[in-house]
DRENVO-931545 format. One line per field, with one value per residue (C-alpha): residue number from 1; residue in three letters; y, z negated, x. Coordinates in steps of 0.1 Angstrom, whole numbers. Example, Ala and Ser with C-alpha at 12.3 -4.5 7.8 and 13.67 -1.06 7.14 Angstrom:
// DRENVO-931545
num	1/2
residuo	ALA/SER
yy	-45/-11
zz	-78/-71
xx	123/137
This chain:
// DRENVO-931545
num	1/2/3/4/5/6/7/8/9/10/11/12/13/14/15/16/17/18/19/20/21/22/23/24/25/26/27/28/29/30/31/32/33/34/35/36/37/38/39/40/41/42/43/44/45/46/47/48/49/50/51/52/53/54/55/56/57/58/59/60/61/62/63/64/65/66/67/68/69/70/71/72/73/74/75/76/77/78/79/80/81/82/83/84/85/86/87/88/89/90/91/92/93/94/95/96/97/98/99/100/101/102/103/104/105/106/107/108/109/110/111/112/113/114/115/116/117/118/119/120/121/122/123/124/125/126/127/128/129/130/131/132/133/134/135/136/137/138/139/140/141/142/143/144/145/146/147/148/149/150/151/152/153/154/155/156/157/158/159/160/161/162/163/164/165/166/167/168/169/170/171/172/173/174/175/176/177/178/179/180/181/182/183/184/185/186/187/188/189/190/191/192/193/194/195/196/197/198/199/200/201/202/203/204/205/206/207/208/209/210/211/212/213/214/215/216/217/218/219/220/221/222/223/224/225/226/227/228/229/230/231/232/233/234/235/236/237/238/239/240/241/242/243/244/245/246/247/248/249/250/251/252/253/254/255/256/257/258/259/260/261/262/263/264/265/266/267/268/269/270/271/272/273/274/275/276/277/278/279/280/281/282/283/284/285/286/287/288/289/290/291/292/293/294/295/296/297/298/299/300/301/302/303/304/305/306/307/308/309/310/311/312/313/314/315/316/317/318/319/320/321/322/323/324/325/326/327/328/329/330/331/332/333/334/335/336/337/338/339/340/341/342/343/344/345/346/347/348/349/350/351/352/353/354/355/356/357/358/359/360/361/362/363/364/365/366/367/368/369/370/371/372/373/374/375/376/377/378/379/380/381/382/383/384/385/386/387/388/389/390/391/392/393/394/395/396/397/398/399/400/401/402/403/404/405/406/407/408/409/410/411/412/413/414/415/416/417/418/419/420/421/422/423/424/425/426/427/428/429/430/431/432/433/434/435/436/437/438/439/440/441/442/443/444/445/446/447/448/449/450/451/452/453/454/455/456/457/458/459/460/461/462/463/464/465/466/467/468/469/470/471/472/473/474/475/476/477/478/479/480/481/482/483/484/485/486/487/488/489/490/491/492/493/494/495/496
residuo	MET/GLU/LEU/VAL/GLN/ASN/PHE/PRO/PHE/ALA/CYS/ILE/ILE/LEU/THR/MET/PHE/VAL/GLY/VAL/LEU/CYS/ALA/VAL/LEU/LYS/PRO/LYS/THR/ALA/ARG/THR/LEU/ALA/ILE/SER/ALA/MET/VAL/ILE/VAL/GLY/ILE/LEU/SER/PHE/ALA/THR/LEU/SER/PHE/VAL/VAL/LYS/THR/GLY/GLU/TYR/TYR/VAL/TYR/MET/MET/GLY/HIS/PHE/PRO/ALA/PRO/PHE/GLY/ASN/GLU/ILE/ARG/ILE/GLY/VAL/LEU/GLU/ALA/LEU/MET/ALA/PHE/ILE/PHE/SER/ILE/VAL/MET/ILE/LEU/SER/LEU/LEU/GLY/GLY/MET/LYS/HIS/ILE/PHE/HIS/ASP/ILE/GLU/ASP/THR/LYS/VAL/ASN/HIS/ASN/PHE/LEU/MET/MET/CYS/LEU/LEU/PHE/SER/SER/MET/LEU/ALA/LEU/ILE/TYR/THR/ASN/ASP/LEU/PHE/THR/ALA/TYR/VAL/PHE/VAL/GLU/ILE/ASN/THR/LEU/ALA/SER/CYS/ALA/ILE/VAL/MET/LEU/ARG/LYS/ALA/LYS/GLU/THR/LEU/VAL/ALA/THR/THR/ARG/TYR/LEU/ILE/MET/SER/LEU/LEU/GLY/SER/GLY/LEU/PHE/LEU/ILE/GLY/ILE/CYS/ILE/LEU/TYR/ASP/ILE/THR/GLY/HIS/LEU/LEU/MET/SER/ASN/ILE/GLN/THR/SER/VAL/ALA/ASN/LEU/VAL/ALA/THR/GLY/ALA/TYR/ARG/ILE/PRO/LEU/GLU/ILE/ILE/ILE/CYS/LEU/PHE/VAL/ILE/GLY/MET/ALA/ILE/LYS/SER/ALA/LEU/TYR/PRO/PHE/HIS/SER/TRP/LEU/PRO/ASP/ALA/HIS/GLY/SER/ALA/THR/SER/SER/ALA/SER/ALA/ILE/LEU/SER/GLY/LEU/VAL/VAL/LYS/SER/TYR/ILE/ILE/LEU/LEU/ILE/LYS/ILE/CYS/TYR/ARG/VAL/ILE/GLY/ILE/ASP/VAL/ILE/TYR/GLN/SER/GLN/ALA/LEU/ASN/VAL/LEU/PHE/VAL/LEU/GLY/LEU/ILE/ALA/MET/ILE/MET/GLY/SER/VAL/ASN/ALA/LEU/ARG/GLU/LYS/ASP/LEU/LYS/ARG/MET/ILE/ALA/TYR/SER/SER/VAL/ALA/GLN/LEU/GLY/TYR/ILE/TYR/MET/GLY/ILE/GLY/LEU/GLY/SER/GLU/ALA/GLY/MET/ILE/ALA/ALA/CYS/PHE/HIS/ILE/LEU/THR/HIS/ALA/VAL/THR/LYS/PRO/MET/LEU/PHE/CYS/ALA/ALA/GLY/GLY/PHE/MET/GLU/VAL/SER/GLY/GLY/SER/LYS/LYS/PHE/LYS/ASP/ILE/ARG/GLY/ALA/GLY/ARG/ARG/ASN/LEU/LEU/ALA/GLY/ILE/ALA/PHE/VAL/VAL/GLY/THR/LEU/SER/MET/VAL/GLY/ILE/PRO/PHE/THR/SER/GLY/PHE/VAL/SER/LYS/MET/CYS/PHE/ALA/GLU/ALA/ALA/LEU/GLY/MET/SER/SER/LYS/MET/ILE/PRO/THR/LEU/VAL/VAL/LEU/SER/ILE/SER/THR/LEU/LEU/ASN/ALA/LEU/TYR/TYR/ILE/PRO/ALA/ILE/MET/VAL/VAL/PHE/ALA/ASN/THR/GLY/ASP/GLU/VAL/THR/LEU/PHE/ALA/ASP/LYS/LYS/ASP/VAL/ALA/PHE/MET/VAL/SER/MET/ILE/VAL/PHE/MET/ALA/LEU/ASN/PHE/VAL/LEU/GLY/CYS/GLY/SER/GLY/LYS/ILE/ILE/ASP/MET/ILE/THR/GLN/GLY/ILE/ARG/MET/LEU/GLY
yy	711/742/777/783/754/773/802/791/786/819/837/824/833/867/879/867/884/916/916/915/944/965/964/986/1008/1042/1038/1050/1029/999/1005/1006/975/955/963/957/923/914/925/902/874/879/877/846/830/837/821/791/788/789/762/737/743/737/705/692/677/688/687/684/708/695/722/715/681/659/640/636/631/651/676/695/697/719/706/727/719/740/747/758/781/796/804/819/841/854/859/880/903/907/915/942/957/956/974/1000/1004/1011/1027/1062/1047/1028/1061/1078/1051/1037/1056/1069/1048/1016/1020/1000/973/970/962/938/919/921/905/877/872/868/845/823/821/811/784/770/769/751/730/692/688/689/703/730/738/741/765/788/786/801/828/836/839/862/884/887/897/922/940/943/957/982/1005/1034/1025/1013/985/968/955/936/924/912/893/875/868/854/832/816/812/795/772/762/759/737/712/711/704/676/660/662/646/617/612/612/586/561/567/579/605/643/644/645/619/595/600/593/560/550/560/540/509/515/519/487/467/483/494/526/533/554/574/582/595/616/630/639/657/676/688/698/716/733/747/756/777/793/802/814/788/793/789/796/830/853/868/877/908/925/919/926/955/974/969/993/990/971/948/940/933/909/892/886/880/859/849/828/812/800/778/764/756/738/718/708/697/676/660/650/647/636/616/607/619/585/582/617/609/578/598/619/650/663/660/681/707/707/714/741/757/759/774/799/810/820/832/853/871/875/891/913/925/937/957/995/995/991/973/949/942/933/911/892/888/870/846/838/835/811/790/788/774/748/738/731/710/692/681/654/655/668/693/706/710/729/752/758/766/790/807/812/832/850/861/870/895/909/913/932/956/961/968/992/1010/1012/1029/1054/1061/1066/1091/1114/1108/1120/1085/1071/1037/1040/1040/1072/1090/1077/1088/1102/1090/1073/1107/1123/1094/1082/1056/1039/1040/1023/997/990/985/960/941/941/927/900/890/889/869/891/878/887/889/862/857/846/819/807/802/785/761/753/747/724/705/701/686/655/649/635/636/672/687/702/717/733/748/761/777/791/809/822/833/852/870/879/892/915/926/941/951/970/992/999/1011/1033/1048/1056/1071/1091/1126/1148/1178/1172/1177/1145/1139/1112/1108/1118/1128/1133/1125/1091/1073/1040/1038/1046/1018/993/999/998/966/949/957/944/912/906/908/887/859/863/864/842/816/787/787/793/764/742/750/744/710/701/712/692/661/666/667/634
zz	1519/1532/1521/1502/1479/1464/1454/1419/1407/1423/1404/1371/1377/1393/1363/1339/1358/1362/1325/1317/1341/1324/1292/1307/1329/1322/1311/1344/1365/1343/1348/1386/1387/1364/1382/1416/1405/1393/1426/1444/1421/1428/1466/1462/1440/1465/1492/1470/1462/1499/1506/1480/1489/1526/1519/1493/1473/1445/1448/1424/1427/1413/1401/1412/1426/1396/1388/1353/1326/1337/1358/1354/1373/1378/1392/1414/1421/1429/1392/1384/1415/1409/1372/1382/1409/1385/1357/1381/1390/1353/1342/1368/1360/1323/1326/1348/1326/1295/1311/1297/1262/1266/1270/1243/1216/1220/1212/1243/1235/1233/1264/1286/1259/1263/1300/1292/1269/1293/1320/1297/1285/1321/1330/1300/1309/1345/1331/1308/1337/1361/1338/1341/1312/1275/1260/1286/1276/1240/1250/1268/1240/1218/1243/1246/1209/1204/1233/1221/1186/1201/1222/1191/1169/1195/1189/1165/1137/1101/1105/1134/1111/1089/1120/1136/1105/1103/1140/1138/1108/1123/1157/1143/1124/1156/1175/1147/1148/1186/1183/1158/1182/1210/1188/1178/1213/1226/1199/1210/1248/1255/1280/1281/1317/1316/1343/1327/1293/1307/1322/1289/1268/1291/1285/1248/1247/1268/1244/1212/1201/1181/1178/1146/1158/1190/1170/1149/1181/1195/1163/1162/1198/1193/1160/1172/1203/1184/1160/1188/1207/1176/1174/1143/1115/1126/1139/1110/1127/1160/1150/1133/1162/1190/1172/1164/1196/1226/1250/1276/1250/1235/1270/1279/1245/1245/1282/1291/1263/1242/1274/1284/1254/1263/1298/1283/1261/1291/1310/1279/1279/1315/1323/1290/1269/1296/1297/1291/1259/1249/1255/1233/1204/1179/1187/1213/1188/1163/1190/1200/1164/1158/1191/1181/1148/1164/1188/1158/1133/1158/1166/1130/1121/1152/1139/1107/1123/1124/1145/1183/1191/1161/1173/1207/1191/1171/1202/1217/1188/1198/1235/1227/1210/1243/1260/1232/1231/1269/1264/1235/1256/1269/1305/1338/1339/1305/1315/1347/1326/1302/1330/1347/1314/1310/1343/1331/1299/1316/1339/1313/1279/1293/1309/1276/1257/1284/1283/1245/1251/1274/1246/1221/1244/1242/1205/1190/1191/1167/1174/1146/1158/1139/1159/1194/1196/1231/1243/1272/1284/1280/1299/1322/1341/1309/1298/1330/1327/1291/1302/1329/1304/1279/1305/1313/1277/1271/1303/1325/1361/1388/1363/1357/1321/1334/1356/1327/1304/1332/1337/1300/1299/1329/1315/1282/1300/1309/1273/1253/1219/1223/1245/1218/1196/1227/1240/1206/1198/1233/1228/1193/1205/1234/1211/1187/1216/1225/1189/1186/1222/1229/1198/1208/1242/1225/1203/1231/1253/1224/1234/1214/1236/1254/1291/1312/1326/1351/1339/1307/1328/1366/1371/1355/1389/1374/1349/1376/1399/1370/1359/1394/1403/1370/1376/1412/1400/1375/1401/1426/1401/1393/1429/1446/1419/1442/1459/1426/1409/1439/1435/1397/1403/1429/1406/1376/1397/1408/1372/1366
xx	-368/-386/-375/-408/-401/-372/-394/-406/-370/-360/-388/-376/-340/-349/-369/-342/-314/-333/-340/-303/-297/-325/-305/-278/-299/-316/-353/-369/-345/-352/-389/-386/-364/-386/-419/-402/-390/-426/-440/-415/-424/-461/-454/-433/-459/-487/-465/-460/-497/-505/-479/-492/-528/-520/-500/-524/-495/-473/-435/-405/-376/-343/-319/-284/-272/-278/-310/-323/-312/-281/-300/-332/-365/-395/-428/-450/-487/-517/-526/-490/-488/-522/-514/-480/-497/-524/-499/-477/-506/-517/-481/-478/-512/-507/-474/-489/-520/-499/-468/-474/-477/-444/-425/-445/-446/-411/-379/-361/-330/-351/-374/-350/-350/-388/-384/-356/-379/-409/-387/-375/-411/-423/-394/-402/-439/-431/-407/-434/-458/-434/-411/-410/-386/-397/-365/-364/-399/-388/-359/-383/-409/-382/-373/-410/-413/-383/-393/-429/-418/-394/-420/-443/-415/-403/-433/-426/-450/-447/-472/-453/-425/-450/-469/-437/-426/-460/-458/-423/-430/-461/-444/-414/-436/-453/-420/-406/-435/-431/-394/-399/-424/-399/-372/-395/-406/-370/-361/-388/-386/-350/-363/-369/-382/-420/-426/-402/-417/-452/-441/-425/-455/-478/-457/-457/-494/-499/-478/-491/-456/-450/-487/-484/-454/-473/-503/-479/-463/-497/-506/-473/-477/-513/-508/-476/-493/-524/-504/-485/-517/-535/-563/-585/-575/-539/-549/-540/-509/-527/-549/-519/-495/-519/-535/-502/-482/-482/-512/-492/-477/-511/-524/-497/-496/-534/-539/-508/-485/-509/-522/-488/-487/-521/-509/-479/-503/-524/-492/-483/-517/-515/-477/-462/-486/-511/-546/-561/-541/-552/-588/-585/-570/-590/-569/-595/-623/-603/-597/-634/-645/-618/-627/-664/-655/-631/-659/-680/-655/-635/-667/-677/-644/-647/-681/-665/-637/-636/-605/-610/-578/-582/-617/-605/-578/-603/-624/-593/-595/-631/-622/-593/-619/-638/-607/-600/-636/-634/-603/-619/-649/-625/-636/-623/-652/-643/-606/-616/-638/-610/-585/-610/-615/-577/-579/-611/-595/-562/-579/-604/-586/-556/-581/-598/-565/-554/-588/-584/-550/-568/-593/-565/-548/-578/-584/-552/-536/-563/-579/-605/-641/-649/-621/-628/-664/-670/-636/-653/-666/-632/-615/-643/-622/-612/-648/-660/-633/-642/-679/-669/-647/-675/-700/-675/-670/-707/-712/-733/-739/-714/-685/-659/-671/-705/-689/-668/-698/-717/-688/-687/-724/-723/-694/-713/-743/-722/-712/-741/-725/-711/-738/-760/-732/-716/-747/-758/-724/-722/-755/-746/-712/-727/-751/-722/-702/-730/-734/-699/-691/-723/-721/-685/-697/-722/-695/-671/-699/-715/-723/-700/-703/-670/-667/-668/-634/-625/-588/-571/-541/-546/-509/-512/-518/-505/-533/-559/-545/-544/-580/-594/-576/-585/-622/-620/-603/-630/-657/-637/-634/-671/-684/-658/-653/-660/-626/-608/-626/-617/-581/-582/-599/-572/-544/-557/-560/-524/-514/-531
């Protein structure tokens, strides 16, 4: 085994260990250690991605000296390595973009706890991306849930307690359904390792045994992950949680956390149940319909909002609908489009939340549209980043959002029964995106007589770096999408 093959496991352990250390360190020391660990994870993830792209094959890393069922495994292919690398970059940029607000909005005695939870959250997302064991996935789903709730509740605000309670209740409901599905699946297959389960399920399908329990298992997994990732109509917790958290927490929750559950669902479709079995079920048709509804209703709710962060949060509901719609198309092209949109949303929505934090900084801490008039002039860099994010969400050429919508449209052209609904809803959703994002731009750039200022705080270099890199990533994905799509295609075929 080559040294690079140990990197994914090392990344999971490193972030978890650093998180524990952050709990006993001073806030600024915890900040430095946490970001340093994430930078190291980013470098190791890039090395892993380069290795699997070069070899063209996935590999399995067995932890310890015992094979399953006594030991545990992680599985690394191109898709997993790509997601881990992008997640690493977004984690770092989201923390940098909202760093000032972390120290302002969280009590001094709890700031190090924020970095503790951020590291545990990152570790759990890496584990969900890489794991090859269903029960291990459940364990890290729960770690993810608790860490997510904690970073919402850490902000000093009355509304965060209510938002966290709603978040926790809905998340535990999704986790419970997922666990019940695992228990039933273990009962009929006797395995927890994904590859072993897939073999057993294939045999059961071939013989016609346990047909109804298998359908129930698929429903439990799909509904559980749909709740966890806030698919409409299970989205009610998301606007409150994402709208009331700190800027960096909102960025990470929206850009990464909900996507980690979708990635796990994709792995379950391919590596646990088997994609052929999933295609034969009606689950994908349900996801397709709910995805289309989410694309419309998320945008309609965003149109009604008078709070910038809640508007961006409802926009996330719509964008999650895009991803589920792509999965629901039931084709390789649809899955590729969904995975590319995961990356698009991951580099766009955190930028919007961090930009919103920049507007709040020059508007007395308010996120209401009436109070942030002209904020884009008082913090020009945040305004420019918000415009770039808006262009991507609407789907303007040269941005990553444009490529995503083109991929969805191309995938729909190969599906005769789903082509017209997809294209119609794509068009309506694009129009709705423009209807609430463009007025928001007009508000933040309204001429209120304030002097145009490039930065709200010239000493906030972290925010400047975050916004510039986020914007660059968006255009890189938009203009250099060919290579990324090739890697996603290669990774999905490795899953199968």
